[in-house]
C-alpha positions as a Python dict, from the first residue, in 0.01 Angstrom:
ca = {
    (1, 'M'): (0, 0, 0),
    (2, 'T'): (-93, -101, -358),
    (3, 'T'): (-49, 99, -674),
    (4, 'D'): (-304, 83, -948),
    (5, 'T'): (-111, 27, -1284),
    (6, 'C'): (-415, 22, -1510),
    (7, 'H'): (-364, 172, -1851),
    (8, 'D'): (-568, 204, -2169),
    (9, 'D'): (-478, -50, -2434),
    (10, 'S'): (-764, 51, -2670),
    (11, 'Y'): (-530, 245, -2895),
    (12, 'P'): (-200, 99, -3029),
    (13, 'P'): (111, 282, -2887),
    (14, 'P'): (264, 546, -3118),
    (15, 'V'): (510, 418, -3370),
    (16, 'Q'): (859, 559, -3281),
    (17, 'R'): (1104, 562, -3563),
    (18, 'K'): (1466, 536, -3453),
    (19, 'A'): (1749, 733, -3622),
    (20, 'V'): (1526, 983, -3798),
    (21, 'L'): (1707, 1302, -3913),
    (22, 'F'): (1541, 1640, -3960),
    (23, 'C'): (1661, 1905, -4196),
    (24, 'P'): (1713, 2228, -3996),
    (25, 'E'): (1630, 2441, -4298),
    (26, 'C'): (1309, 2292, -4445),
    (27, 'D'): (1194, 2033, -4181),
    (28, 'H'): (1220, 1739, -4418),
    (29, 'E'): (1253, 1413, -4222),
    (30, 'S'): (1378, 1068, -4314),
    (31, 'P'): (1561, 776, -4152),
    (32, 'I'): (1944, 784, -4182),
    (33, 'S'): (1917, 527, -4461),
    (34, 'G'): (1626, 717, -4625),
    (35, 'D'): (1632, 957, -4912),
    (36, 'W'): (1923, 1185, -4812),
    (37, 'E'): (2194, 1238, -5077),
    (38, 'T'): (2520, 1091, -4960),
    (39, 'T'): (2834, 1286, -5062),
    (40, 'T'): (3197, 1226, -4964),
    (41, 'V'): (3415, 1536, -4926),
    (42, 'G'): (3774, 1467, -4815),
    (43, 'D'): (3751, 1236, -4515),
    (44, 'E'): (3388, 1327, -4435),
    (45, 'R'): (3065, 1163, -4539),
    (46, 'L'): (2782, 1419, -4574),
    (47, 'L'): (2404, 1356, -4578),
    (48, 'V'): (2245, 1633, -4781),
    (49, 'C'): (1872, 1718, -4784),
    (50, 'T'): (1706, 1625, -5117),
    (51, 'D'): (1454, 1902, -5080),
    (52, 'C'): (1672, 2198, -5009),
    (53, 'G'): (2038, 2096, -5036),
    (54, 'S'): (2134, 2161, -4675),
    (55, 'V'): (2389, 1938, -4497),
    (56, 'V'): (2197, 1750, -4228),
    (57, 'D'): (2480, 1519, -4094),
    (58, 'R'): (2855, 1532, -4125),
    (59, 'R'): (3070, 1237, -4005),
    (60, 'S'): (3420, 1112, -4062),
    (61, 'R'): (3422, 815, -4301),
    (62, 'D'): (3548, 589, -4027),
    (63, 'R'): (3232, 651, -3825),
    (64, 'S'): (2997, 667, -4121),
    (65, 'E'): (3042, 304, -4198),
    (66, 'L'): (2828, 230, -3892),
    (67, 'V'): (2525, 398, -4037),
    (68, 'E'): (2548, 324, -4418),
    (69, 'P'): (2236, 143, -4555),
    (70, 'A'): (2276, -231, -4604),
}
């Protein structure tokens, strides 16, 4: 038994962006290293939406070093 694996290559595949955050309040979206405001409070690093001021990500500073922009 054979399986037909034909697919349509006439359109490019959709571009998938990795590590995109979405603001739960205003639906603003940007990569982790995008236009979020970065604030440190105590031992936490916060990413704050530049449109509405909501916190979209909260991490301990130890873990935040993995996602800081280069």
